[in-house]
C-alpha positions as CSV (number, residue, x, y, z in Angstrom):
1,M,30.2,14.5,-4.8
2,K,26.7,14.0,-3.3
3,N,23.8,13.4,-5.7
4,R,21.1,15.9,-4.8
5,N,18.4,14.3,-7.0
6,V,18.0,11.2,-5.0
7,P,15.5,11.5,-2.2
8,S,16.5,10.3,1.2
9,V,15.0,7.2,2.7
10,D,13.0,9.1,5.2
11,K,11.2,11.1,2.5
12,V,10.1,8.0,0.5
13,R,9.4,5.7,3.5
14,W,5.7,6.5,3.4
15,L,5.6,5.4,-0.2
16,W,7.1,1.9,0.6
17,T,5.0,1.6,3.8
18,G,1.8,2.2,1.7
19,L,2.7,-0.1,-1.2
20,I,3.6,-2.9,1.2
21,W,0.4,-2.4,3.1
22,G,-1.6,-2.4,-0.1
23,L,0.1,-5.6,-1.3
24,V,-0.5,-7.4,2.0
25,T,-4.1,-6.3,2.1
26,F,-4.6,-7.3,-1.6
27,V,-3.3,-10.8,-0.9
28,L,-5.4,-11.2,2.3
29,V,-8.7,-9.9,0.9
30,E,-8.6,-11.1,-2.7
31,I,-6.6,-14.4,-2.5
32,I,-7.1,-15.7,1.0
33,I,-10.3,-14.4,2.6
34,G,-12.4,-13.9,-0.5
35,P,-12.5,-17.5,-1.7
36,L,-12.7,-18.9,1.9
37,T,-15.9,-17.0,2.5
38,G,-17.4,-18.0,-0.8
39,D,-17.8,-14.5,-2.1
40,A,-15.8,-14.8,-5.2
41,A,-13.5,-17.1,-7.0
42,I,-10.0,-16.2,-7.9
43,S,-9.9,-14.8,-11.5
44,L,-8.0,-12.4,-13.7
45,K,-10.9,-10.0,-13.5
46,T,-10.4,-10.0,-9.7
47,F,-6.8,-9.2,-10.1
48,Y,-7.3,-6.4,-12.6
49,I,-9.8,-4.7,-10.5
50,G,-8.1,-5.3,-7.2
51,I,-4.6,-4.3,-8.0
52,P,-5.3,-0.5,-8.7
53,I,-7.8,-0.3,-5.8
54,W,-5.4,-1.7,-3.2
55,T,-2.5,0.2,-4.7
56,V,-4.4,3.5,-4.3
57,A,-5.7,2.4,-0.8
58,G,-2.0,1.6,0.2
59,L,-0.8,5.0,-1.0
60,C,-3.6,6.7,0.9
61,F,-2.6,4.7,4.0
62,G,1.1,5.7,3.5
63,L,0.2,9.4,3.2
64,S,-2.0,9.3,6.2
65,M,0.9,7.7,8.2
66,R,3.2,10.4,6.8
67,W,0.7,13.1,8.0
68,W,0.3,11.4,11.4
69,E,4.1,11.2,12.0
70,S,4.6,14.8,11.0
71,R,1.7,15.9,13.2
72,K,3.1,14.2,16.3
73,G,6.6,15.4,15.6
74,G,8.0,12.4,13.8
75,K,11.3,10.9,14.7
């Protein structure tokens, strides 16, 4: 019997794409590039502010990619 409550991989791919993009961007900007440029030191405050910002940015990226794929016909 097939469980109909579990979404297919194609329907949630945008979510994982966005979360991974947000995580990679967070690590690059907050942990690698930020301290190298001398803008800010790594602190818990930076993490607490950066995590929600980059999570939302990643989800927006994932949604825009979902929109873009559906607009051009997807797979």
